[in-house]
Structures are given as C-alpha cells and as structure tokens.
N, C-alpha and C positions, 0 to 999 in steps of 0.2 A: 504493501500500499505505501502510496505517495505520502510525502509530508503534508501535512495540513495547511501550511501557508502555502505549498505548490498548487495545492487542489482549488484553493481561491481564487487564485494569479490566475491559472488556466481557464475556469467558469467565468472570472470576472466580476464575482461579486465576495463578499466578505461572509464566515461560518457557513460555508454551503453545505447542503448535503443533499443527496440525489434520491427522488420518490422512483420507484416500480411501478408504474401507470397503467392498465389496462383498459383498453376499449372498451364500451358496452354498445349495443345498438338493440332497438324492437321497435317496432310497429304500434304507433297508438292513437288515438285521435285526441289530440290535446285541448283542455279544457278552452269555452268562449274565452275570449280576452288572453287569451299565453298565444306567446309567437317565441320562436326561437331566435333570436338574434346574435350573429357574433359567438355561437355555443352556448348563449345563456338563455336559460328560458326567463321572459320579461312580460310583464302584464300591463294594462293600465297603468299611465302614472311611472314608469319605467321600474316596477319595482321587480326587482330580481327573484325569483325561486329555487329553491334546491330541486333536484332531480327525483328526491324520496316525494317531495309534495305533489308534483305533477303527474309517477305515477300513481300515487295513491288516488289522484283526482280524476285520470284519463281512463279508456276503456282501449282494449286492442283494438285498431283498427288500421287507418292509411298513412299517417303521417309519419315519416322516419325520423326516429330520435335516438342521437348518438352521444355519447358522455364517457368522458375519464375517471376509472374509479384508481384511489393509490391502492397499491399492493403489498408493498413494503418501503421500509425508509433504510438507505447505506450512505454508509459514510464517504463511499469512491466509486466514482461513474463505473469503472472497468469489473470489478464485483457483481454490479447492479445490472451491467450488459448481459455479462458471463452465465447468471444466473437467468434471465430472462430468455437468453438465448437455448439454457439447458432445458428450462421448462417453457418454451414456443407451445408448445402441443398442448397447455391447459388453457392459451390464450388465443383463440380461433380468430378474434376479431384485433387483433395484434395487441401491442404491448410497445412500449416506450419507456426511457430514462430520462427524468427531468430533473436537469439542477435548481434549487431552490435557496435563496437564502432564510436562514437559523436565526432567531433570535432568544433571548432572555436565559432563562437558565438553560436550555440545549445548546446554544450555542457556547456557554461555558464550559459544558461537559465535554463537547467537541473538540473543541481547543486544546486539551489536554491529550488529544490521541498526537 
C-alpha cells in the first residue's frame, strides 16, 4: 500500500478514501412530480429524494431508474479495484471505485496509516 500522503497527492484531495460502488438498475414508474435530473431524484420545488424513498413510493413500470450503492470502503484504490475485479460476477450491472474526501474522526484515523 502506498503511503497516505502519496495517495492523497495522486487523487488530488486530502484525506482520501475509496468507495467500491455497484450500479443498481430497475424499471419503475416514478411518482407524480418526481423526475430524474443528472442522476438525482428531484420533486417539485427542487427537493431531492433518496432512492429508497422513490422505490417505496413507485411501482414496477416503464421508467428506467439507475443509481450507485456503496458496497465497501477502502484505503487505497488498487486494493479496491482488485477486489472489484475479483468479485465482478457479483455486480452484473457494473462497479466502480470512487475516491472521496474524508473528514472528522475518520480522517484522523486514516492519517495514521
């Protein structure tokens, strides 16, 4: 595993962690007044709703709905990608590794690695 500072420099963010995310897809009829805008479910007035809320209110139907779920969190991209490749059969709709900035107690913990 690369040193923490080197990982942050490569990813161009501080206190970076990596999310192994899996793509979810289904066909549902969205509730009235809800539409998908740039990957987010947005209602009247600009309110954003989480996918769990949308699926609870919708019924199977014609609208194609897609979102990303975080499967696990990793300290380095290489290990996360190796895991994703080794378990790709579990993710038929696709997977990705996404680097994000961590803050608070988690950031303090990972700085010690």
